N, C-alpha and C positions, 0 to 999 in steps of 0.2 A: 315161786316168787321171782326167781332169776329170769325165767322164761317171759313172765309178764313185763319185767323191766326191760329185757332185750327187745321185746316186741314194741314197747313204748318208744324206745330210742330209735328203732328202725323206722317206725311210722313217722316220728318227728323228723328224722333225717330225710325221708322221702319228700315230706311236705316242704321242708326247708330247701332241698335241692330243686324241687319244682318251682318254688317261689323265686329262688335265685335265677332259675333258667328263664323266667319270664321277665324280660327287661323292656323298657320303653325307649324308643328311638324317635326323635323329632327332627324336623328340618324344614327348609323352604326350597322349593324347586323353582328355578328362575331361568329365563332365556339369557344365554351368555352374551348375545349381541345387543339386546335391548335393555338388559338388567331389569327385566320385567317378570312378574310371577307367571307361572304356568298352571292354571287351574285344571284339574282333571288328570294330572300326571299319574301314572301307575307306579306304585311302590310295592314290590313283592320281596318277601324274605326268600333268599335263594335256597332252592331245594325243597320248598314247601309251596302250598297254595295260600298261605297266609299273606294278606296284603291289604292295601287301602289306596285311596286316591287323595291328591292335594285339593285344598279348598280354593276359594276365590283368590286368596292372596298367596297361593302356592304353598301354604303351610300343610304339614301332615304330622300325624302321631300314629305310631304303630307299636303295638305290644307284640314282641317277638316270642317265638316258641323256644328259642335258645338264648343263652346268656351272651354269646358272641357269634358272629357270622358275617354274612354279607347281604346287602340289599341291592336289588336290581331296580333302577329307576328309569322309566321310559315315557316317551310322549310322541304322538304321531308326528312324523316329519323331522324328528330329532334323533341323534345318536344315543344309544343306551349307555348309561353310566352305572358302574358297580362300585359301591362304597362299603367299607368295613365298619363294624360296630363291636364294642366290647362293653357290656354292661349298659346301664342307662346312659344314653348318648344324645347330645345335640349336635347334629351334623352341620348346623348353620346353613349357608346358601349352597345348594347343589346346582351347579351350572350345567345346562344341556345345550349343545350346539347343533346346528343344522346337520343333516345327513352328509352334506357336502363339506368336507373339512376345509375347503378353500374359503368357506364363508365364516371361519372362526376369526372374529375381529374384535379388537378391543376398542370400545368407544371412549373417546376423550371429550371432556366438556359436558359430562352428564349433568352437572349441576346447573347448566344454563340451557340445556336442550329442552327441558320442561316436558318430559314424557309423562303421560297420564299415570302410568304405573308407579311413578316415584311418589305418589300420594295415595294413602289408603282410602280416602274418600273418593268414590268413583265419579266419572263424568261419562257422557255419551261419546264413545270413541270406537274407531275401527282402525286396524293396523294392517298394512300390506308389507309382507316380508320380502327379503332380497330375492329369493328364488322366484316368487310370482312376478316381481318387477322385471327380472331378467327375461322370463319366458314370455310375458304378455305385452311388454312395451313395444316391441316391433318398430314400425315406422310411424308411431303416434307421438303426440305431445304427452307430457306427464299427466295432465288432468284426466285423460281417457282411462288411465289405470284405476281411477277412483269411481268409475261409473256404476259399479255394483255395490256401492255404499249407500245406506239409507239417506234420503233427502239430498242426494247429490245428483246433479245433471251436468254433463259435459257436452260442449258443442265444438265440433272439429272442422266444420265446413270452412273452406278458404285455403290459404297457403300454409306452408310449413311454419310451425310456431305460432299460428294464429288461434290456437285453441282457447276455449273459455271454460270456466267452471262456476256453477252456482251451488251454494250450500244453504239449505233451508230457505231458498228463495233470494238470497243475497249474492250479488255478483262478486268478482274477485277483488274489487276495490274495497270491499267491506268484509273480506276474509283475510286473516293474517297468515302470511307464509314465512316460515323460518327455515334457514339452512344452517344446521348445526348450531342453533341458538341465535343466529344472526338474522335480523329482519331484512327481507328482500323486496317487499312491496315498494313501489315507487314513492319517494318522499313527497313529491309534488301533488300526486293525484291518487295514490294507492293502487295503481294499476300493476298488472303482471304481464310481462311480455315473454312468452315461453320460448320464442326464438332465441332469447339470450341464455336459455337454460336447457338447450338441446342435449347436453351431455350429462345432465343430472341422473337420468335413468341408468347410465352406464356405471355410475359410482355409488348409487343409492343403496344403503343397507336396509333401510326401512322407510316407509312413509306412514305417518300417523295422522289421521283426521280426527280432531277433537271438535265435535259439533257443539254449537252454542257457547256457553261460558268457558268451557275448557279448563285446562289445568295450568296454563301459562302464567308465570309470575311476572313476566315483563310488563313494563308500563305501556302496553298496547291496548287499543280499544277495538278489538274485532267485534263485528256484529254477528256475522254468520257462524264463525268458529275459527279454528286455528289448524293449519296444516304444517306439521313438522317433518322436514326432510332430513334424514340422518345419513351421512355419507360414510364411506370407508375411511378409516384413519390408520390404525396400526394392525397388521396381520400377525398373529402369533406364529404362524408357520410360513416357510418359504413356498412359493408357488406362483401360479398365474394362469392365464388363458389367452388363446387367440380365437377370434370369432369372425365369421363371414356371414352376412345376411343379404338376401335379395328379396325384393317385393314388387308389388304392382307398380306400373308406370315407371319402369327402369330404376327402381330404388336399389341402391347399393350402400352397404355400410360395413366397414372393416374396423375391427377393434382389437387391441393387444394390451394386456395388463401383466405386470410382474411385481412381486413383492419379495424382499429378502427375508421376511420374518424378523423376529427379534433376536439380536445377537447376544452373546454372553455379557456384553458391556451395556446392553439396554438400547442399542440403536436399531432402527428399522427404516427401510426405504421402500417406497412403492410408487409406481407410475403407470399411467394409462394414456394411450394415444389412439385416436380414432378419426375416421373420415367418412362422411356420408354425402350422397348426392341423389337426386331424383327429379322426375319431371312434374310430380304433383298430380293429384287426382283431377283437380279442376284445370282446365286448359290454361297454358301460359302461367303456371305457378311453380316453375322449376326452382330448385335451390340446391345449395351445397354448403358444407361447413366442416369444421374440424372440432375435435374434442381433445383437451389435454387435462391431466390430473397428476399432480405430484405431491407426495406426502413424505415428510421426514419426522420420525418419532424418536424420542429419547426418554428413557426411564432411568434416571440416575440412582433411584432407590425405590423402595416400595411405597414411599410417601409422595413421590413426585412423578408426574407424567406430563411430558410436553409434546406437542405436535404442531408442525407447520404445514399448512395445506395451501396449494395454489391450483385453481381450476378455472377453465374458461371454455367458451364454445363460439369462436368467431364463425360467422355465417352470413350468407346473403340468401334472400328468397324473394320471389315475386308475390305480389298480393292480388287477391281477387276483388274486383270492383263490385259494388252493389248493383243489383238488377231487379226489375219487377218480376213477379211470379210468372206473368204472362210471357215476358221476353225469354225467360229460362225455358218454359214449356214449349214455346214456339221455335226455339233454336234447334237445329239439327243435333247439337251436342248435348241437349237436355241438361242434366245435373252438372255436366262438365263445362257448361257455358261460362265464359268470362267476358263481360262487356268491355274490359280494358284490353282490346285487341287491335285497336287503331286500324280497323278495316277501311280500305279505300285511301289510306295515306300513302303517298309515294315513298318508295325505298330511297334511302334507308329509313325505316319507320320504327326502329326500336333502339334501345340503348345497346351500347357495346357491339355495334355492327350486326344486330339482328337477334341477340340472345334473349331480349326481354321487352315485350311491349308494355307500355304504360308506366311502370315504376318498379323499383327494387328496394327492399328493406335491407340495410347493411348495418351490422353491429358487431362489436367486440367488447365484451365486458368481463375481463379477468377479475376474479375474487380471490383474495388471500386472507387467511386468518391464522392466528397463533393462539393455541389453546394451552392452558396450564391447569392441571388438577393437582391440588395439594391436600393430602390427608394430614391435617394438623395433629390430631390425636384420634383415639378411638371414638370420640364423640363429635368432633367438628371437622369441617373440610371447607376448602375454598376452591371455586371453579371460575375461571376467567377466560374470555375470548376477546382478543384484539383483532379487528378486521378492517379491511379496506377494499374498495373497488374503484376502477376507473372505466367508465363507459364512454365509448366513442362510436358514433354511428349516425346514419342519415336515412331518410326516405328519398331516394332519387327518382324523380318523375319526369318523363319526357314532356317537353314543351314544344308546341307547334306554332308555325307561322304559315297560314294558308294550308297548302297540302304538304308541307315539309316539316319534319321534326328538326329543330334547330339545336337544342341543348338539353341536358338533364339538370333540372333544378334540385338542389339538395335542401331538405328541411332537417337540420341537424339538432340532435338532442344529446349533448354530452354531459357528463357529470364526474365529479370527484366526491367520494363518499368514504368517511372513516368513522369508526365507532368502537365502543367498548361495552361489553356486558360482563358483569361480575356478580357472583352469588356466594354468600357465606352461609353455611348450614351448621346448626348446632343441635345435638340431641340433648336438650336441657335436662330431662329426666327420662326414666324408662318409658313414660307415656307421652311426653311433650317434646315436639320438635319445632325448631324455629329457624327461619332463614330470612336473610335480608340482602338486597342487592341494588345495583345501579345499572342504568341503560343510558348511554350517552352517544349521540350521533352528530356528525358535522357533514353537511351536504352542500355542495356548490353545483348548481345546474347552469348549463351554458347552452343557449338556444340562438340559432341564427339560420339564415338562408344563404346559400352560395351556389356556385356552379360545380357540379360533380363531374360532368363530361361534356365537352364540346363535340357536336355531331356534324353539323353542316356549316357552322360558323366558328370563329376562333376568338371573338371578343364581344363584349356586351357593354354598351354605354348606359350608365345609370346616373340619375340626377336627384334622387330622393334621399333624404336623410342627412348625409354628412356635408360638412363645409358649406353650410348655408344654401344648399340646393345646387352647388356647382357640380358639373358633370365629372364623374370619375369612371374608370374603365375596369371591368372585370376580365382578367386575362388568364387566371390560374384555375385549374380544375382539380378538385380534391380527390377524384377517383371513386370507383364503385367496388373496391375490394376491401373486405373488413380488416385485413392486416395493414394495408396501406393507410386506411382511414385512422387506425389506432396509432401507428407510429409517426404519421405525418399529418396531424390535424391542422385545420386552417385557423391560424391565430392572427391573421392580418384583417383588421376591421375594415380596411378599404377593399377587401375582396368579399365583402358581405353585402347583402341587400335584403329588402323586404322587412325583416325584423332582426334585431341583434340586442339581446339582453341576457342578464344573469340573475340568479337568485341565490341567496344564502339562507339555508334552513338549518337551525341548530336545535337540538332536542336534548333535554336532560330529564331523566326520570329516576325515581327510586321506588322500590317495591319491597314488600315483606309478606311473610306468611307464618302463621302459627297453627300447628295441627296437633290435636290430642287424639290418642288412640289407646284404648284399653279394652281387653277382651274382645267382645263383638261390636263395640261402638267406636266410631271415629267422628271427628268434627274438625273443621278448619275455618280460619278467617284470613282473608287476604286483602291487601290494599296496595295502591300505587298512586303516585303523584308525579306529574310531569309538567314541564314548561317547554313550549315550542315557540321559537322566534322566527320571524320572516322579514327579509328585506330584499327589495328588488332594485337592480341597477340597470338603467337604460343607456345603451351605447349609440343606437342609430340616430335618434332624434336629439342629438347634441351638436354643439358648434365645433368641438374638437374631437377628431377621430381617436379612439383608444382611451379617451378620458370619459368615464361613465358618470352619470348623474344618479345618485342614490336616492331612493324614495324613503318614505316614512317606515320606521321599524315597528313591527307588530309583535306583541307577546301574548300568548294564550296559555292559560293554566287549564290542565285537564286532570282528571282522577278517575279511579275505579275502585269499587269495593265488591268483594265476593265472599260468600259464606256458604257452608254446607255441612251436612251430617249424613252418616250412613250407619246401618245396623245389620249385622249378619245373623240370620236365623238358622241355626244348625250349620251343616256343611253344604247345604244345597240352595239356600236362599239369601239374598241380600237386597235391601232397599236403601234408597238414598234420595236426598233433596238438595238442591243448590239454588242460590239466588244471587243476583248481582246487579249493580248499577254502574253505568259508565257516563262520564261527562267527557265527550270526545271533541278535540279541537277540529275546526274546519280545515279542509285541505288547502294548500297554498294556492292552487289554481282558482279557488272560489273566493279568495280575498280581494282580488284585483278586478277592476271593471273590465279591462282588456289586457290580457297577458302578452299582447304583441304590440308594443308601441306606447304603453302608458304605465306610469307608476301610481295611478289614481286608485285609491282604496274605495270600497263601497262605503257609503255613509247613509244610513247607519251601518255599523260593522256587523258582519255575520257572527252569530252567536254559536256556542258549543251545541253539538247534538247531544241528545239524552237517550240512552239505551237502558231499558230495564228488562232483565231476563229472569224467568223462573223455570226450573226443570225438576222432574222427578223420575226415578228409574227403579226398575226391578231386574235383578239378575238371577237366573236359575242355572245351577250347575249340576247336571246329571251325569258327570263323568264323561267317558268317551262316547256314550250313546247319544246324548243330547244335551245341549245347553242353549240358553236364550237370553236376549237382552230386550227389555221393553222400556222405552223412554218417552216422556211427555214433555213438551216445551211450550213456552209462551214468551214471545219477545216483542216489546214495544219500542219502536224507533221513532222518537219524537223530536220536534224542533229541527227537522232536517231542512237544508236549503239547497235548492237546485239552481244552477246558473247555466245559461246558454247565450251565445252571441250570434248575430246575424252575418258576421263577416269580419274582415280586417279593418284596422283603424282608418276611418275616413269620415266625412261629414254625415254620411248616411248610417254610420254605425249605431247599432242599438244592442244593449245588453239587458237581459231579462232575468230578474232574480225572483224565484218563487220560494217563499219561506213559510215556516210553520207546517211543513209537510209531515204527516204522521202515518206510519205503517205499523200494522199489527200482524205478526206471524205466529201461528200456533199450530200444533199438530202432534201426532203420535208416530213413533218409529218402532218397528219390531224386527229383530234379527234372530234367526234360528240356525244353529249349527248341529248337524247330526252325522252319525256314522252308522248307518243301518247294517252295513257289512264291513268286514275287516278290510276289504279292498275298495270301499266306496265311501266317499265323503260328499254329503249333500247339504247345501246351505240355502237359505232363502231370506228375503227381506221384504217389508212392506212399509211404506211411509205415506201417511195421510196428512196433508197440510191444508190450511186455510190462510191465505195471505192477502190482505186487503189494505187499501188506504182508508184511514178514518178521519172524519171531520174534513173541512175544506181548508184551502190554503190561500195565501195572498201573493199576488204578483206585482212587482215594481219594474218600471222601464227606465233605463238610464241611457244617456248619450256618451260619447267618447271621453268627455271630461268628468264623468261620474256624477252628473247632475240628473236628478230624477225629472223626467219630462212628462209624466202623466200621473194621475192619482192612483192610489192603491186599488187593485182590482181583485175581486174574489174569484178564485178558481174552484169550481165544484168538482170534487174528486171523491167525496165520501161514498164508501161502498164499492169503489172500483177495485177490481182484482189486480194484483201486482203481476206484471208480465215478465217474460224472459225465461222462466224455468217451469218445469212440470210440478204442480202442487201435489200430485199423486204419482208415486213410482212404486214398482214392485219388480222382483226378480228372483230367479232360481239359478244357482250355479253348482256344479259338481265336478268331481274328478274320480275316474274309475281306473284302478290299476289292473291292466290286462294281465300282466305278469310282472315279475321283478324288473324294475327299471323301465317299464313301458306303461304309459298311461294316456288316456284321452280325457279331455275336459270340455265342458260346454257352459255357456251362460246365456240366459234369456232375460232381457230387460224390457220393461213396459213403462210407457210415459203417458200420463193423462192429465186433464185439467191444465192445459197450457194456454197462455194468453200472450198477445202481441205486446210489443213496446211501441212507443210513439208519443204523440202530443199528450201531455199530462191532463189537459182539460177535456179529453174525449175518451169515451169508454173503450177499453181494449177489446180486441177480437178474440173469440174463443177458437182455438186452433184444433185440428183433428189429432186424436191420439195416435200413437204408433208403438211398435215393438221391434226389437232386433234380436237375432240369435248369432252368437259367436262360437266357433269351435277351435279346439287345439289338440295337438298330438305331440307327445314327448317320448324320446327314447334315449337311454344312456347306456353306453357300452364301455366297460372297463378294459383298458389295454395296458400291456406291460406289467410292471410291478408297481406296488404302492397304490396310490389313489388316482393315477392317470386315467382319464376317461374321455370319451367322445360323446357329445350330446347333440341330438337332432331335435329341432323344434319347428312345428308348422302352425301358423295361426290363419284362420279364415274368419273375417269379420263381416257381419251382415250377410250371413250365408244365403239367405233367400232373396237377396237383392231388393229389400224393401225400399219403396219410394216414399219418402216422408219429408214433410216440412220441419226443419229443425228450429228455425226461428223466423219471425215475421216482424218487420218494423213498419208500422202504419196503422191507421184507425179507420180506413175506408170500409164502410159496411158492405155486405154482400149485395150484388146487383139483382134486380128482378129478373134479369136475363141469365139463365143458368150457364150459358156459354161464356159469360164474363166472370165466372167463379171457378175456383178449384177447391173441391171438397168443402164448400161453404165459405171460402175466403175469396174476396175480390182480387182478381188477378193483377190489379194495378198496384197493390201493396208490394213493397220491397220484401223479398224473402230469400232464405237460404235453404237449399235442400241438403239433407245429410248425404254422406258418401254412399255409393252403391257397394257392391261386393269388393272387398279388398283382401289382400293376402300378403304374408311374408313368411319366409322360411330361413332357418339359420343352422349352421354347424359350428360347434364350439369344442375346442380341445383344451381340457384342463390338465395342468401338470403341477 
């Protein structure tokens, strides 16, 4: 009996011990830089083969073989983390950082940056991380970094900073761009001028492209999507780098960065300085500029983080003039041909004693912002950014008299812009999250013409505009250097001519979001309401110089509503749907009959545009081996108004307003991410779109006083394809690790179903498809002690020197004479060819 009793207790003890040894460990694996989940991360119980992987939201659950021990958590491209557990344990958020410790950065202002991963309900999104930005940016504008993203096409032809981006067929004016939560599209027309943001790639921590409705809570009404640019703020560790880059056409770029890290008292300082210069791929498009970035962070406690950031990129660059396809092909310079070369004009025939024919873009736009993150308690937080920018610059263009260049005329576009974005977040219950915020902007635009440089004359007599037509003399030159332009702007109205006016645009918006998440289901509802006011002040056509006449003030109310839901099926599948409606206010430039010389508003007034979007998606998570995203979208852009003028204000002036324009864009996007070998990552994408005008539109014609001079005219556009960007794109990109710290990468991108832009009432032209191949090589060598390293990088773009039409403006159909066509396009149309083979290489020392 005793033996049986002992055996019973022994067996019971063994089972109890085994049960006690099996514990459950849970946690969430996130990216330390982006505060975003890492799906497919590997979690292994140290010393065993027992493991699992994280799901779409970075969550994992592992039943361990021991009651206590350690877990090794790893993810491709990130440093491994080892954490301890003892019994049933919830590890909370486990942060992984990039392999390069210098990239360990604290992001301030996460509550207003609107990253897609901050919400459990997904959107169609692609993120480019700091390492890829650093390696592939080279001597390109920022949009080119996004060209391997579904439904994105970038156009670079022209001068430095003249790049463009299309997202789902919508241009940059209809895509929202944010810098650390701050809107940076032009307040007047929504445009993006990348020459003002040349330094962004030097300080960018990540760039996230949210296609379509996106996750942004701001009171913005983007049509194509939202691009979030997240810069460096506070570095946890001291360190820095120096880098030298050289590239095609005498391109040189020098950059230095240093950070103190976070001190024991919570202070941190970092700064970056850079200089670039080059001749440009297209003839006579040279440019140069500087980059500066300063950041001061202070963390007085665990609950508060503050950061002040100042960055700018003063630059000047020459622009490429438009030319017909035939002129480009017939030129000895081919794709490098620039019609703005003033051939045959007697010397001196350029600005600044011969440096630049035709014209020069000059601009300096420093941006400052103060971020404050406040963790109020374990359920609520407040994030606020106060920002401001002062833009000063001009397009200086040579003016001629006979065979002589006489002076450089400046078309100035200055501004003062201040704003505030704030967002309060509260975890109401375990399953319900609520946030509410405000977006306030104050913008003053200042526009005029003046003399930038006297070349062969030293004064100009002018009799238009001021003092009842009396003659006054222009004797001062504003200069063609961006530093000079910024610190010494022309404020004397009697040194201006042509046009001289200002506008005040004020914007107040509120937004809110409620999200419910429980188990495998999540859903959200989001809304925003905004008022935008406009008033224009004319200075030139007044009796007293310096005393402007203010026009009628306009107020427009806009709003947007978005909702969506998602459901996760096991650990490998997730589906979601989103829908939204926007009532978007018209741009300032579309409200006035003639923005140069008149305060007259269109009558009837231009109405809000209406955007309706639907999207659905499926995400597959196969761990390290393979994952995929499939997105479907349908966007209707209705009640759109287009405005164009035939010249400056005079008796022959005509303004044409085309209203009731409707576009429908729909398509499907597929992204696949694979790792067929331990040292090979291979990804691909395919986007199929159909973008067309629907129904017909109405055109009205106005004179300089805003009076309609002809009856309404129907414009037949129904069924026309939307031009400007490729409706079908595809690509494959991969990186192969030859050995530790040495890799090669390649990207192939293909563009099809491209159509020209031009007159709205004529069918666009179908352009030839094209593809390009880019190659890269990276090598990192550790030196000395610690993490000091030297990195080498080589980029070769358009390796096979493909000759392709990147864009065409015109509707002239192909000629019956084949010699008058190029690949089916009439040579008389205006066109731009993409760059041929280009390259850049750099060496970087990290310390």
